[in-house]
C-alpha positions in Angstrom: 50.0 138.5 202.1 50.3 140.7 205.1 48.4 140.4 208.4 46.5 143.5 207.6 45.3 142.1 204.4 44.2 138.9 206.1 42.4 140.9 208.8 40.6 142.9 206.1 39.4 139.8 204.4 38.2 138.5 207.7 36.6 141.8 208.7 33.0 140.6 208.8 34.0 137.8 211.3 36.1 140.3 213.2 33.2 142.7 213.6 31.0 140.0 214.9 33.6 138.8 217.3 34.0 142.3 218.6 30.2 142.6 218.9 30.3 139.5 221.2 32.9 141.2 223.4 30.9 144.4 223.6 27.8 142.5 224.5 29.7 140.8 227.3 31.3 143.9 228.6 28.1 146.0 228.5 26.0 143.3 230.3 28.5 142.2 232.9 30.1 145.5 233.5 27.2 148.1 233.3 23.8 146.4 233.2 24.2 143.5 235.6 21.7 145.0 238.1 19.1 146.1 235.5 15.8 144.3 234.8 16.1 141.1 232.8 13.9 142.3 229.9 15.8 145.5 229.5 19.1 143.6 229.5 17.8 141.3 226.8 16.7 144.3 224.7 20.1 146.0 225.1 22.0 142.8 224.3 19.8 142.1 221.2 20.4 145.7 220.1 24.2 145.3 220.2 23.9 141.8 218.6 21.7 143.1 215.7 24.0 146.1 215.3 27.1 144.0 215.0 25.5 141.7 212.4 24.1 144.6 210.4 27.5 146.4 210.4 29.1 143.2 209.1 26.5 142.9 206.3 27.1 146.6 205.4 30.9 146.0 205.2 30.3 143.1 202.8 28.0 145.2 200.6 30.4 148.2 200.5 33.8 146.4 200.3 33.8 143.9 197.5 36.5 141.5 198.3 37.9 138.5 196.6 40.1 135.7 197.9 40.6 132.7 195.6 41.2 129.1 197.1 44.9 129.3 196.4 45.5 132.6 198.1 45.6 131.4 201.7 45.7 127.7 201.1 41.9 127.5 201.2 41.8 128.8 204.8 39.6 131.8 203.8 37.8 131.8 200.5 35.9 135.0 199.8 33.7 135.1 196.7 30.1 136.3 195.9 28.6 132.9 197.0 30.3 132.8 200.4 29.4 136.4 201.0 25.7 135.7 200.2 25.6 132.8 202.6 27.4 134.7 205.3 24.9 137.6 205.0 22.1 135.1 205.3 23.6 133.7 208.4 23.9 137.2 209.9 20.2 137.9 209.1 19.2 134.7 210.8 21.3 135.7 213.9 19.5 139.1 214.1 16.1 137.3 213.9 17.2 134.8 216.6 18.3 137.7 218.8 14.8 139.3 218.3 13.1 136.0 219.1 15.0 135.8 222.3 13.5 139.0 223.7 10.5 137.5 225.4 12.2 134.3 226.6 13.2 134.5 230.3 15.1 131.3 230.6 18.4 132.6 232.0 19.9 135.5 234.0 23.2 135.2 232.0 22.0 137.4 229.2 25.4 138.7 228.0 26.9 135.2 227.9 23.9 133.9 225.9 24.0 136.5 223.2 27.9 136.4 223.1 27.7 132.7 222.4 25.1 133.3 219.8 27.6 135.6 218.1 30.5 133.2 218.4 28.5 130.4 216.9 27.8 132.8 214.0 31.5 133.5 213.6 32.2 129.7 213.5 29.5 129.3 210.8 30.9 132.2 208.8 34.4 130.7 208.9 32.9 127.4 208.0 31.3 128.5 204.8 34.5 130.3 203.7 36.8 127.3 204.2 38.2 125.0 201.6 40.9 123.6 203.8 40.3 120.4 205.9 41.9 121.9 209.1 39.9 125.1 208.8 36.7 123.1 208.2 37.2 121.0 211.3 38.2 124.0 213.5 35.2 126.0 212.3 32.8 123.0 212.9 34.1 122.7 216.4 33.8 126.4 217.2 30.2 126.2 216.0 29.4 122.9 217.8 30.9 123.9 221.2 28.8 127.1 221.2 25.7 125.2 220.3 26.2 122.6 223.0 26.3 125.4 225.6 23.3 127.2 224.2 21.4 124.0 224.4 22.2 123.6 228.1 21.5 127.3 228.9 18.3 126.8 230.8 19.7 125.7 234.2 16.1 125.6 235.6 15.1 122.7 233.3 16.6 119.3 233.6 15.6 118.5 230.1 17.9 121.2 228.9 20.9 119.6 230.6 19.9 116.1 229.3 19.6 117.4 225.8 22.9 119.1 225.8 24.6 116.0 227.2 23.2 113.8 224.4 24.0 116.5 221.9 27.5 116.8 223.2 28.2 113.0 223.3 26.8 112.4 219.8 28.7 115.5 218.6 32.0 114.3 220.1 31.6 110.9 218.4 30.7 112.6 215.1 33.8 114.9 215.4 36.0 111.8 215.8 34.5 110.3 212.6 35.0 113.5 210.8 38.5 113.9 211.8 39.5 110.4 211.1 37.9 110.6 207.6 39.6 113.8 206.8 43.0 112.5 207.9 42.6 109.5 205.6 41.8 112.0 202.8 45.0 113.8 203.6 46.9 110.6 203.7 45.6 109.5 200.3 46.3 112.8 198.6 49.0 114.7 200.5 46.9 117.9 200.5 44.6 119.7 202.9 42.8 121.8 200.2 39.6 120.5 198.6 40.5 121.3 195.0 44.1 119.7 195.0 42.5 116.8 196.8 40.0 116.3 193.9 42.9 116.6 191.4 44.9 114.0 193.1 41.9 111.6 193.2 41.1 111.9 189.5 41.4 108.6 187.7 42.2 106.5 190.8 38.8 105.0 191.1 37.1 104.2 194.4 39.7 102.2 196.3 38.8 100.8 199.8 40.7 103.6 201.8 38.9 106.3 199.8 35.5 104.6 200.4 36.3 104.5 204.2 37.2 108.2 204.2 34.1 109.0 202.2 31.8 107.1 204.7 33.4 108.6 207.7 33.2 112.1 206.4 29.5 111.6 205.6 28.9 110.3 209.1 30.5 113.4 210.6 28.7 115.9 208.4 25.5 113.8 208.5 25.3 114.4 212.3 25.4 118.2 211.6 22.4 118.1 209.3 20.6 115.4 211.5 20.3 113.0 208.7 19.2 109.4 209.4 20.8 107.4 211.0 22.8 110.2 212.6 19.7 112.0 213.9 19.2 110.6 217.3 20.2 113.8 219.2 17.9 116.1 217.3 14.4 115.4 218.9 15.7 115.6 222.5 17.9 118.7 221.7 15.0 120.5 220.0 12.7 119.8 222.9 15.0 120.3 225.8 16.9 123.3 224.6 15.7 126.9 225.2 13.4 127.6 222.3 15.5 130.4 220.9 18.6 128.2 221.0 16.6 125.4 219.2 15.6 127.9 216.6 19.2 128.8 215.9 20.3 125.2 215.7 17.4 124.5 213.3 18.2 127.5 211.1 21.7 129.0 211.0 23.6 125.8 211.8 21.6 123.9 209.1 22.5 126.5 206.4 26.2 126.3 207.2 26.2 122.5 207.5 24.5 121.9 204.2 26.7 124.4 202.5 29.9 122.8 203.7 28.6 119.3 203.0 27.9 120.3 199.4 31.3 121.9 199.1 33.2 118.9 200.5 31.3 116.3 198.5 31.1 118.3 195.2 34.5 119.9 195.3 36.7 117.6 197.4 35.2 114.3 196.2 34.8 115.4 192.6 35.3 112.4 190.3 34.1 109.9 193.0 30.4 110.6 192.6 29.3 107.2 191.3 25.6 107.0 190.1 22.4 107.0 192.1 20.0 106.3 189.2 17.5 103.5 189.4 18.9 100.2 188.3 22.2 102.0 187.3 23.9 102.3 190.7 27.7 102.8 190.7 29.8 103.0 193.8 30.4 106.6 195.0 29.1 109.2 197.3 25.9 109.9 195.3 24.3 106.5 196.0 25.4 106.7 199.6 23.7 110.1 200.2 20.7 108.9 198.2 20.1 106.1 200.7 20.6 108.6 203.6 18.1 111.1 201.9 15.5 108.4 201.5 15.8 107.2 205.0 15.6 110.7 206.4 12.5 111.5 204.5 10.8 108.2 205.6 11.7 108.2 209.3 11.3 112.0 209.7 7.8 112.2 208.3 6.5 109.0 209.9 7.9 109.8 213.3 6.4 113.2 213.2 2.9 111.7 212.8 3.2 110.3 216.3 4.3 113.5 218.1 2.1 115.6 220.4 4.8 118.2 221.2 5.3 120.9 218.5 9.0 121.2 219.2 9.6 117.5 218.7 7.4 117.6 215.6 9.6 120.3 214.2 12.7 118.2 215.0 11.4 115.2 213.1 10.3 117.6 210.3 13.8 119.0 210.2 15.1 115.4 209.7 12.7 115.0 206.7 13.6 118.4 205.3 17.3 117.4 205.5 16.4 114.4 203.2 14.8 116.9 200.8 17.7 119.2 200.8 20.1 116.4 200.1 18.6 116.2 196.6 20.4 119.4 195.8 23.8 117.9 196.8 23.1 114.7 194.8 22.7 116.6 191.5 26.4 117.8 191.9 25.9 120.6 189.4 25.3 124.4 189.5 21.5 124.0 189.3 21.6 121.7 192.3 23.7 124.1 194.3 21.3 127.0 193.5 18.3 125.0 194.5 20.0 123.8 197.7 21.0 127.3 198.8 17.5 128.7 198.0 15.9 125.8 199.9 18.0 125.9 203.0 17.8 129.7 203.3 14.0 129.8 203.0 13.6 126.7 205.3 15.8 128.3 207.9 13.8 131.5 207.9 10.4 129.5 208.1 11.5 127.3 210.9 13.0 130.2 212.8 9.7 132.1 212.6 7.8 128.9 213.7 10.0 128.5 216.7 9.4 132.1 217.5 5.6 131.5 217.9 6.3 128.3 219.9 8.5 130.3 222.3 5.6 132.6 223.2 3.3 129.7 223.8 5.9 127.7 225.8 6.7 130.9 227.9 3.2 131.2 229.0 2.0 127.6 229.1 5.2 126.0 230.3 5.2 123.5 227.4 4.7 123.2 223.6 2.1 120.4 223.5 -0.6 120.5 220.8 -3.2 121.2 223.5 -1.3 124.4 224.4 -2.0 125.8 221.0 -5.7 125.3 221.2 -7.6 128.5 220.3 -4.4 130.5 219.6 -6.1 132.5 216.9 -8.4 134.1 219.5 -5.5 134.8 222.0 -2.8 136.0 219.4 -4.3 136.6 216.0 -1.1 138.0 214.4 1.1 135.2 215.6 -1.5 132.6 214.6 -1.6 134.0 211.1 2.2 133.9 210.9 2.2 130.3 212.2 -0.2 129.3 209.5 2.2 130.8 206.9 5.1 128.9 208.4 3.3 125.6 208.6 2.0 125.8 205.1 5.4 126.7 203.7 7.0 123.8 205.5 4.3 121.5 204.0 5.1 123.0 200.5 1.9 124.7 199.7 2.1 127.4 197.0 2.7 130.3 196.6 5.0 130.1 199.7 8.7 129.7 199.6 8.6 126.1 200.8 6.7 125.1 197.7 9.2 126.7 195.3 12.2 125.4 197.3 11.0 121.9 196.8 10.0 122.5 193.2 13.5 123.6 192.2 15.1 120.7 194.2 13.0 118.2 192.4 13.6 119.7 189.0 17.4 119.8 189.6 17.3 116.1 190.8 15.3 115.0 187.7 17.7 116.7 185.3 20.8 115.4 187.1 21.1 112.4 184.7 19.1 113.1 181.5 19.8 109.7 180.0 17.9 107.7 182.6 16.1 110.5 184.5 18.6 110.0 187.3 17.1 110.4 190.6 13.5 110.4 189.5 12.8 107.4 192.0 13.9 109.6 194.8 11.9 112.6 193.7 8.8 110.5 193.4 9.4 109.2 197.0 10.0 112.8 198.2 6.7 113.9 196.7 4.9 111.1 198.5 6.5 112.0 201.8 5.6 115.6 201.3 2.0 114.6 201.1 2.4 112.7 204.4 3.9 115.9 206.0 0.8 117.9 205.1 -1.2 115.9 207.7 0.8 116.7 210.8 1.3 120.4 209.8 -2.4 120.6 209.5 -2.8 119.1 212.9 -1.0 122.1 214.4 -3.2 124.5 212.5 -6.2 122.6 213.6 -5.3 123.3 217.1 -4.7 126.9 216.3 -7.9 127.7 214.3 -10.5 124.9 215.1 -10.1 123.7 218.6 -11.5 126.0 221.3 -9.2 127.2 223.9 -9.8 126.1 227.6 -11.3 128.6 229.9 -8.1 128.9 232.0 -5.8 129.3 228.9 -3.3 132.1 229.6 -3.4 135.3 227.6 -0.5 135.6 225.2 1.3 138.9 225.1 4.4 139.5 223.1 6.5 142.6 222.9 6.3 144.8 219.9 9.9 144.0 218.5 9.2 140.3 218.8 5.9 140.5 216.9 7.6 142.7 214.2 10.4 140.1 213.9 8.0 137.2 213.5 5.8 139.2 211.0 8.8 140.1 209.0 9.8 136.5 208.9 6.3 135.5 207.6 6.3 138.3 205.1 9.8 137.2 203.8 8.5 133.6 203.4 5.6 134.9 201.4 7.7 137.3 199.3 10.4 134.7 198.5 7.7 132.4 197.3 6.0 134.9 195.1 9.3 136.3 193.9 12.0 133.6 194.2 14.3 135.6 191.9 15.1 137.8 194.9 17.5 135.0 195.9 17.9 133.0 192.8 18.7 136.0 190.7 22.2 136.5 191.9 22.9 132.9 192.8 23.7 131.5 189.3 26.6 134.0 188.7 27.8 133.6 192.3 28.0 129.7 191.9 29.8 130.0 188.6 32.4 132.3 190.2 32.8 129.8 193.2 33.8 127.0 190.8 31.1 124.5 191.7 
């Protein structure tokens, strides 16, 4: 295969990379002396244009690259294209959410890092080669570390970034060690040949160590318990648009690669997570992680008085729910997982958008800062209600159907003994707990009177349109889930899950 053909296959990533360079050049070379808000609008326009051009390319140029074409370095199929398009849409929304946030003078660098993180995620979801997976993870992670520390005026931002970086460095070492053991056991860097080499060998001790280390590394990326300790501080200390991107785009890419590594690379070493029928493998390991994530995430969220920390612990709990889709290790599970993480990412991105407006005016995001929000910003309050109820799993919003499909897939995973029914029952109970703290936020918004000195909340028209579109999408994907699920089944079959 020629370099030109490889470049053509990687054209969406190339377009986004060029957009990052254009944003830097325009901001640093032309608009450095302009007003901050105008610079943000121009940078967001270039960012959105680059992402939309990449989406247009994928729609117009239907490409295919099988895992054996480039050694699994760049796999292009309908499923990866769908996930990459979703990542680009989330990047556009993040750029729009950033319009009203005045946390840095380095506008070009911020939007360029946003695009470079997106490039890392796009390569990550297309990778089936261990080296490419690790390199893509690090490109994404390094960009997110810097985005977390971008508010130089806030000591919490630097502290959050340092914790994120230290935990991330440790997780990267575990990931690399686990992947190296996997290579040593099989002599291959590609996921499918690895699975073929492991067939019939059973779960020997070295494979178990490789599996645990890989789960530790990828568990950090999805903030699953007990690898979650960075998340609350990072969500609270990071600039709110950066936190929104960490909670949305990076979660989509991380869950997708976790599902691919476990279901494709460790195929044949699943074991069994059914009640009273446990068998050693990665399924019971992830089942325990999922249960702990739901428990700690929901119970810790009850004690929060800061909405950003609440969303952080909520993200930990939602990570536990999403793991149900991985545990099923079948096509139905992958479809439910992709639908769930995409709708969750859109919902939490919109919620962080509303939080950013409150935090920009009040200086913090405490519950009391949201008091009487419905009278100060009616449209944003209504959108916040949709986001909170969707996260709680209230019909007919997307969050309800996301959990419904996950639970159905998990119950059907092992028909003989109802498989993961015990974990589904636990997840339903934890969902009932989560309704309480989501309603606490809405109580502040709609019931509690705002103090007399509460600042008036004003948001730009593009920002309000972006948040309203996110809320409308959450409602539409709940009422018509086939908008996403319709093309997922065929795409998953073609991907070989």
